[in-house]
SEMI-640826 format. One record per residue: x, y, z of N, C-alpha, C in turn; residue in three letters. Coordinates in steps of 0.2 Angstrom, whole numbers, padded with zeros to 4 digits, always signed. Example, Ala and Ser with C-alpha at 12.3 -4.5 7.8 and 13.67 -1.06 7.14 Angstrom:
2
+0066-0028+0039+0062-0022+0039+0066-0016+0039ALA/+0064-0011+0035+0068-0005+0036+0064+0000+0039SER/
This chain:
252
+0003-0005+0001+0000+0001-0001+0004+0006+0000UNK/+0003+0011-0003+0007+0017-0006+0003+0022+0000UNK/+0009+0025+0002+0007+0031+0007+0004+0038+0003UNK/-0001+0042+0004-0002+0047+0002+0002+0053+0004UNK/+0004+0057-0002+0009+0061-0001+0004+0067+0003UNK/+0007+0070+0006+0004+0077+0012+0006+0082+0006UNK/+0001+0088+0002+0000+0092-0001+0002+0098+0004UNK/+0008+0100+0002+0008+0108+0006+0007+0114-0001UNK/+0003+0117+0002+0002+0125-0001+0006+0131+0002UNK/+0005+0137-0002+0007+0144+0000+0002+0148+0000UNK/+0002+0152+0006-0003+0157+0006+0001+0163+0008UNK/-0001+0169+0004+0000+0175+0008-0005+0178+0013UNK/-0003+0179+0017-0006+0182+0023-0007+0190+0025UNK/-0010+0195+0025-0009+0202+0024-0014+0203+0030UNK/-0010+0208+0034-0014+0210+0041-0012+0218+0042UNK/-0016+0221+0044-0016+0227+0046-0020+0230+0051UNK/-0019+0236+0056-0023+0240+0058-0021+0237+0065UNK/-0018+0233+0068-0019+0229+0074-0017+0232+0081UNK/-0017+0239+0080-0013+0244+0085-0016+0249+0088UNK/-0013+0252+0092-0018+0258+0093-0010+0263+0099UNK/-0013+0269+0100-0009+0274+0104-0005+0270+0107UNK/+0002+0270+0108+0005+0266+0115+0005+0260+0117UNK/+0003+0256+0110+0003+0249+0111+0009+0247+0105UNK/+0011+0240+0106+0015+0237+0101+0013+0239+0095UNK/+0016+0240+0088+0015+0240+0081+0012+0236+0078UNK/+0009+0234+0073+0007+0229+0070+0013+0226+0068UNK/+0018+0227+0065+0025+0224+0064+0026+0217+0068UNK/+0027+0221+0075+0029+0216+0081+0024+0209+0082UNK/+0018+0213+0080+0013+0207+0079+0013+0202+0077UNK/+0014+0203+0069+0016+0201+0064+0020+0197+0064UNK/+0027+0199+0067+0033+0195+0068+0032+0190+0073UNK/+0027+0192+0079+0025+0186+0082+0023+0180+0081UNK/+0019+0182+0075+0014+0178+0073+0017+0173+0069UNK/+0021+0175+0064+0026+0171+0060+0030+0166+0063UNK/+0033+0167+0070+0035+0163+0073+0031+0159+0077UNK/+0024+0161+0079+0019+0155+0081+0019+0151+0075UNK/+0018+0151+0069+0018+0148+0065+0022+0142+0063UNK/+0028+0146+0064+0033+0139+0065+0034+0135+0070UNK/+0033+0139+0077+0033+0136+0084+0027+0131+0085UNK/+0022+0132+0082+0016+0129+0083+0013+0123+0077UNK/+0018+0123+0073+0015+0117+0068+0012+0118+0063UNK/+0009+0126+0064+0006+0127+0058+0009+0127+0051UNK/+0015+0128+0050+0019+0127+0044+0026+0132+0044UNK/+0027+0135+0038+0034+0137+0038+0033+0145+0035UNK/+0034+0150+0039+0036+0156+0039+0039+0158+0034UNK/+0039+0160+0028+0043+0163+0023+0045+0170+0022UNK/+0045+0173+0029+0048+0181+0028+0041+0185+0029UNK/+0042+0190+0033+0038+0194+0034+0040+0201+0031UNK/+0035+0204+0027+0037+0211+0024+0032+0217+0025UNK/+0035+0223+0027+0032+0230+0028+0029+0232+0020UNK/+0023+0235+0020+0023+0240+0013+0020+0245+0017UNK/+0022+0251+0013+0019+0259+0014+0013+0260+0010UNK/+0008+0261+0014+0001+0263+0010+0001+0272+0009UNK/-0003+0275+0007-0003+0283+0006-0005+0287+0012UNK/-0002+0291+0017-0005+0293+0021-0008+0299+0019UNK/-0017+0300+0024-0020+0306+0021-0022+0307+0029UNK/-0026+0313+0029-0030+0315+0037-0036+0311+0035UNK/-0038+0308+0030-0045+0304+0030-0044+0298+0033UNK/-0038+0295+0034-0033+0289+0035-0034+0288+0042UNK/-0034+0284+0048-0033+0284+0053-0026+0278+0056UNK/-0020+0283+0058-0013+0280+0057-0009+0281+0063UNK/-0005+0279+0065-0003+0279+0073+0005+0282+0071UNK/+0007+0286+0067+0012+0289+0064+0015+0286+0057UNK/+0012+0282+0056+0013+0278+0048+0010+0274+0046UNK/+0008+0274+0038+0003+0269+0038+0006+0265+0034UNK/+0008+0259+0038+0011+0254+0035+0005+0246+0035UNK/+0007+0242+0030+0004+0237+0032+0009+0230+0031UNK/+0007+0224+0032+0011+0220+0034+0009+0211+0029UNK/+0014+0208+0027+0012+0202+0024+0015+0197+0026UNK/+0014+0190+0025+0020+0186+0026+0019+0179+0023UNK/+0021+0174+0021+0018+0169+0016+0022+0164+0022UNK/+0016+0159+0020+0017+0153+0025+0016+0147+0020UNK/+0020+0141+0021+0019+0136+0017+0017+0130+0021UNK/+0011+0127+0021+0008+0123+0026+0004+0117+0022UNK/+0002+0112+0025-0003+0106+0024-0010+0108+0026UNK/-0011+0114+0028-0018+0116+0033-0022+0120+0026UNK/-0029+0120+0027-0035+0120+0022-0035+0130+0025UNK/-0037+0133+0019-0037+0139+0020-0042+0141+0027UNK/-0048+0137+0027-0055+0137+0032-0050+0137+0039UNK/-0047+0132+0039-0042+0130+0047-0037+0136+0048UNK/-0034+0138+0043-0028+0144+0044-0033+0151+0048UNK/-0038+0152+0042-0042+0157+0045-0047+0157+0051UNK/-0047+0153+0052-0050+0152+0060-0044+0154+0063UNK/-0040+0150+0063-0034+0152+0069-0030+0158+0069UNK/-0030+0161+0063-0027+0166+0064-0033+0172+0067UNK/-0040+0171+0064-0044+0177+0068-0043+0175+0074UNK/-0042+0170+0078-0041+0168+0085-0036+0172+0087UNK/-0032+0172+0086-0025+0175+0087-0025+0182+0087UNK/-0029+0185+0081-0030+0193+0080-0034+0196+0086UNK/-0040+0191+0085-0044+0195+0091-0040+0194+0099UNK/-0037+0191+0101-0034+0190+0105-0027+0194+0106UNK/-0023+0195+0102-0017+0198+0101-0018+0206+0101UNK/-0023+0208+0097-0024+0216+0092-0026+0220+0100UNK/-0023+0225+0099-0025+0230+0103-0031+0233+0104UNK/-0033+0235+0111-0040+0236+0113-0042+0242+0109UNK/-0048+0242+0104-0049+0246+0100-0047+0248+0094UNK/-0042+0244+0091-0039+0243+0084-0047+0240+0081UNK/-0044+0241+0073-0050+0239+0069-0045+0233+0064UNK/-0042+0226+0066-0040+0223+0061-0042+0220+0058UNK/-0039+0220+0051-0039+0217+0044-0034+0210+0043UNK/-0038+0205+0041-0036+0199+0040-0036+0198+0031UNK/-0032+0196+0027-0032+0195+0020-0029+0187+0020UNK/-0031+0182+0015-0028+0177+0016-0029+0176+0007UNK/-0023+0174+0004-0022+0175-0003-0019+0167-0005UNK/-0023+0162-0009-0020+0157-0011-0017+0157-0019UNK/-0015+0152-0020-0012+0152-0029-0019+0151-0032UNK/-0025+0152-0030-0032+0152-0036-0034+0160-0035UNK/-0029+0164-0032-0032+0169-0031-0031+0173-0038UNK/-0034+0178-0040-0033+0184-0045-0027+0188-0042UNK/-0021+0188-0045-0014+0191-0042-0015+0199-0046UNK/-0017+0200-0052-0017+0204-0054-0022+0212-0051UNK/-0029+0206-0050-0033+0211-0047-0031+0212-0041UNK/-0029+0210-0038-0026+0212-0029-0022+0215-0031UNK/-0015+0214-0033-0010+0219-0034-0012+0226-0036UNK/-0017+0226-0043-0021+0233-0043-0025+0238-0038UNK/-0027+0234-0033-0029+0236-0026-0024+0239-0022UNK/-0018+0235-0022-0013+0238-0018-0010+0244-0020UNK/-0008+0244-0024-0006+0248-0029-0009+0254-0028UNK/-0016+0256-0030-0021+0260-0030-0020+0262-0021UNK/-0019+0258-0017-0020+0261-0009-0014+0264-0008UNK/-0008+0266-0012-0002+0269-0012-0003+0276-0015UNK/-0010+0278-0018-0009+0284-0021-0016+0286-0019UNK/-0023+0284-0016-0027+0286-0015-0031+0283-0010UNK/-0036+0285-0007-0040+0284-0001-0045+0279-0003UNK/-0043+0272-0002-0049+0266-0003-0055+0265+0001UNK/-0059+0262+0001-0066+0263+0004-0067+0254+0005UNK/-0069+0254+0012-0071+0245+0013-0075+0241+0010UNK/-0080+0244+0006-0085+0241+0002-0080+0240-0003UNK/-0076+0242-0006-0072+0243-0012-0066+0237-0013UNK/-0063+0237-0005-0059+0232-0003-0064+0224-0001UNK/-0069+0224-0002-0074+0217-0002-0074+0215-0008UNK/-0077+0220-0012-0079+0219-0018-0072+0217-0021UNK/-0066+0218-0020-0060+0218-0025-0060+0210-0023UNK/-0060+0208-0015-0059+0203-0012-0062+0197-0015UNK/-0069+0199-0018-0073+0193-0018-0071+0192-0026UNK/-0072+0196-0030-0069+0197-0037-0062+0193-0036UNK/-0059+0194-0033-0051+0190-0033-0050+0183-0031UNK/-0057+0182-0027-0055+0174-0023-0050+0175-0019UNK/-0052+0182-0014-0046+0181-0007-0050+0181-0001UNK/-0049+0176+0003-0053+0177+0009-0051+0185+0014UNK/-0057+0187+0015-0056+0194+0019-0060+0195+0026UNK/-0057+0196+0030-0061+0197+0038-0058+0204+0039UNK/-0064+0206+0041-0063+0214+0046-0067+0215+0050UNK/-0062+0215+0054-0062+0216+0063-0064+0221+0065UNK/-0066+0222+0073-0066+0228+0077-0073+0233+0073UNK/-0073+0238+0077-0080+0243+0076-0080+0244+0070UNK/-0072+0249+0066-0075+0252+0060-0072+0247+0055UNK/-0068+0241+0056-0068+0236+0052-0061+0238+0045UNK/-0059+0244+0047-0055+0248+0041-0048+0243+0042UNK/-0047+0240+0044-0040+0236+0044-0040+0232+0038UNK/-0044+0230+0035-0046+0224+0031-0044+0228+0023UNK/-0044+0236+0022-0041+0238+0016-0035+0237+0016UNK/-0031+0239+0021-0023+0239+0022-0022+0231+0022UNK/-0026+0225+0024-0023+0219+0026-0024+0216+0016UNK/-0028+0219+0013-0028+0216+0006-0023+0221+0001UNK/-0022+0226+0004-0016+0228-0001-0011+0227+0001UNK/-0010+0223+0008-0003+0221+0009-0002+0214+0004UNK/-0007+0209+0005-0007+0203+0001-0006+0205-0006UNK/-0008+0208-0008-0007+0209-0015-0001+0213-0016UNK/+0002+0217-0013+0008+0219-0014+0016+0214-0012UNK/+0013+0211-0008+0018+0205-0006+0018+0199-0012UNK/+0012+0199-0014+0011+0194-0020+0015+0197-0028UNK/+0013+0204-0028+0016+0206-0034+0026+0205-0034UNK/+0028+0205-0029+0034+0204-0027+0040+0209-0028UNK/+0037+0215-0028+0041+0221-0030+0040+0228-0027UNK/+0038+0226-0019+0037+0231-0015+0038+0230-0010UNK/+0042+0235-0004+0042+0235+0002+0050+0231+0004UNK/+0050+0230+0009+0055+0226+0013+0055+0222+0017UNK/+0059+0217+0019+0059+0211+0024+0060+0215+0030UNK/+0055+0214+0035+0057+0214+0041+0058+0208+0046UNK/+0057+0203+0044+0058+0198+0048+0060+0192+0042UNK/+0066+0191+0043+0068+0184+0038+0072+0179+0041UNK/+0073+0172+0042+0079+0170+0044+0083+0171+0046UNK/+0086+0175+0052+0093+0175+0053+0096+0182+0052UNK/+0090+0186+0048+0091+0194+0047+0094+0198+0053UNK/+0090+0196+0059+0090+0201+0065+0097+0198+0070UNK/+0098+0193+0067+0105+0190+0070+0112+0192+0068UNK/+0110+0197+0063+0117+0199+0058+0122+0206+0063UNK/+0128+0206+0065+0130+0212+0068+0137+0213+0066UNK/+0138+0220+0066+0145+0221+0065+0146+0219+0057UNK/+0153+0218+0056+0157+0217+0049+0156+0210+0047UNK/+0154+0206+0042+0153+0200+0040+0155+0199+0034UNK/+0157+0193+0030+0156+0192+0025+0150+0190+0022UNK/+0150+0190+0015+0143+0189+0011+0144+0182+0012UNK/+0147+0178+0012+0146+0171+0013+0143+0169+0019UNK/+0147+0173+0025+0142+0171+0030+0136+0172+0030UNK/+0133+0178+0028+0126+0181+0027+0122+0176+0023UNK/+0125+0173+0017+0121+0169+0014+0119+0161+0019UNK/+0125+0161+0022+0124+0154+0026+0119+0154+0031UNK/+0119+0160+0036+0115+0161+0042+0108+0165+0040UNK/+0106+0167+0034+0101+0168+0034+0097+0166+0027UNK/+0090+0165+0025+0089+0165+0019+0087+0171+0013UNK/+0092+0175+0013+0096+0182+0010+0094+0178+0004UNK/+0089+0180-0002+0091+0176-0009+0096+0180-0014UNK/+0098+0187-0012+0104+0190-0017+0107+0196-0013UNK/+0113+0196-0014+0118+0202-0012+0120+0205-0016UNK/+0119+0210-0018+0122+0213-0026+0125+0219-0025UNK/+0130+0221-0029+0133+0229-0030+0128+0232-0033UNK/+0133+0238-0036+0128+0243-0040+0125+0241-0046UNK/+0129+0237-0048+0128+0233-0056+0123+0229-0056UNK/+0122+0225-0051+0117+0221-0050+0123+0214-0050UNK/+0128+0214-0050+0132+0207-0049+0132+0206-0040UNK/+0131+0199-0040+0132+0197-0034+0140+0197-0030UNK/+0139+0200-0024+0145+0201-0020+0149+0193-0019UNK/+0157+0194-0019+0160+0186-0018+0159+0183-0011UNK/+0159+0178-0010+0158+0174-0004+0164+0178+0002UNK/+0168+0181+0000+0174+0183+0004+0174+0191+0004UNK/+0169+0193+0001+0167+0202+0001+0165+0203+0009UNK/+0167+0208+0013+0165+0210+0018+0159+0215+0018UNK/+0154+0215+0023+0150+0220+0022+0147+0222+0029UNK/+0147+0229+0029+0146+0232+0037+0137+0231+0038UNK/+0135+0227+0042+0128+0225+0044+0124+0232+0047UNK/+0129+0236+0050+0127+0242+0056+0122+0238+0059UNK/+0120+0232+0061+0114+0229+0065+0108+0229+0062UNK/+0107+0231+0056+0102+0232+0053+0100+0230+0047UNK/+0100+0225+0044+0098+0219+0038+0092+0220+0036UNK/+0088+0224+0031+0082+0222+0028+0082+0222+0020UNK/+0082+0218+0019+0080+0215+0012+0075+0220+0007UNK/+0076+0221+0002+0071+0223-0001+0067+0216-0006UNK/+0061+0217-0007+0057+0213-0011+0057+0215-0017UNK/+0062+0210-0020+0063+0213-0029+0062+0207-0032UNK/+0057+0206-0037+0057+0201-0042+0055+0194-0039UNK/+0052+0195-0032+0050+0189-0028+0055+0186-0023UNK/+0062+0190-0024+0066+0188-0019+0067+0194-0014UNK/+0072+0192-0009+0074+0195-0002+0081+0196-0007UNK/+0082+0205-0007+0089+0209-0011+0092+0214-0007UNK/+0097+0211-0004+0101+0217-0002+0107+0220-0007UNK/+0105+0228-0008+0110+0230-0012+0115+0235-0008UNK/+0121+0233-0011+0126+0236-0008+0131+0240-0012UNK/+0134+0246-0009+0140+0250-0011+0146+0250-0008UNK/+0151+0250-0012+0158+0251-0009+0158+0257-0004UNK/+0163+0255+0002+0162+0262+0006+0168+0266+0005UNK/+0166+0272+0003+0172+0278+0002+0178+0278+0005UNK/+0177+0275+0012+0184+0276+0015+0186+0269+0015UNK/+0185+0264+0013+0188+0257+0013+0184+0253+0007UNK/+0189+0253+0001+0187+0250-0005+0186+0242-0004UNK/+0188+0238+0002+0187+0233+0003+0179+0231+0004UNK/+0177+0236+0008+0171+0235+0012+0165+0239+0008UNK/+0160+0235+0008+0154+0235+0006+0148+0237+0013UNK/+0144+0242+0009+0140+0245+0013+0132+0245+0011UNK/+0127+0241+0015+0121+0241+0014+0117+0247+0012UNK/+0115+0249+0005+0112+0255+0003+0106+0256+0007UNK/+0103+0252+0011+0097+0253+0015+0099+0254+0021UNK/+0098+0258+0024+0102+0257+0032+0095+0263+0036UNK/+0094+0261+0042+0091+0262+0049+0091+0271+0049UNK/+0088+0273+0048+0087+0281+0048+0081+0284+0054UNK/+0086+0286+0060+0081+0288+0065+0076+0281+0069UNK/+0070+0283+0071+0066+0277+0073+0064+0273+0066UNK/+0064+0268+0064+0063+0265+0061+0057+0259+0064UNK/+0050+0262+0062+0044+0257+0066+0045+0251+0064UNK/+0043+0248+0067+0043+0238+0068+0049+0236+0062UNK/+0053+0240+0061+0058+0238+0057+0064+0233+0059UNK/
């Protein structure tokens, strides 16, 4: 008798608006959730990305209009995932927040969801539009809280993550453990960063030295995690990441 092979699917989870003034940010909550996915046996987290949406006086935010997404590989059904994720958000989200949750599978209409995400970066979108887009694109969307507005950013986050060319990774295996000056080879061995490249797009050699500044946050480009580097003006043997922490980088 042959054993049936377990089918593993990949889902993109978009989350927004779980925070309130004085409470931990949504990024911190999503990173904890991604860790729970791994530790709790739900599946494997493939990294958390942060995406920036339009800031407007019409949109309630806590200083920045960021939304977050992570990809998960799992053998669980979308309905099981939805139940557990909603339960997690109800317990972990700040009091008075309006959490939104989007779950996107390979059966979703990617161009449609990506178009919604891009529109959220340039115009104020409405909840009823988000619900319509999600229904048309076959994306599970849950709007929680009193105002339910987080569903807009959650759907945008899922679309932008699936599009593969927006935002940066704020959580990816190993990136938060990098400190000081290390080699490009060490970074590849200790993390799941896909590419570490120079100004011309060429990969750094494994023995090239990179100053991490204790803060490596790869960009999401072409569906991959990419660290862009330039030579240090004071030391031609040293490479510096183009993207560096500036001031207080919320949830970064």
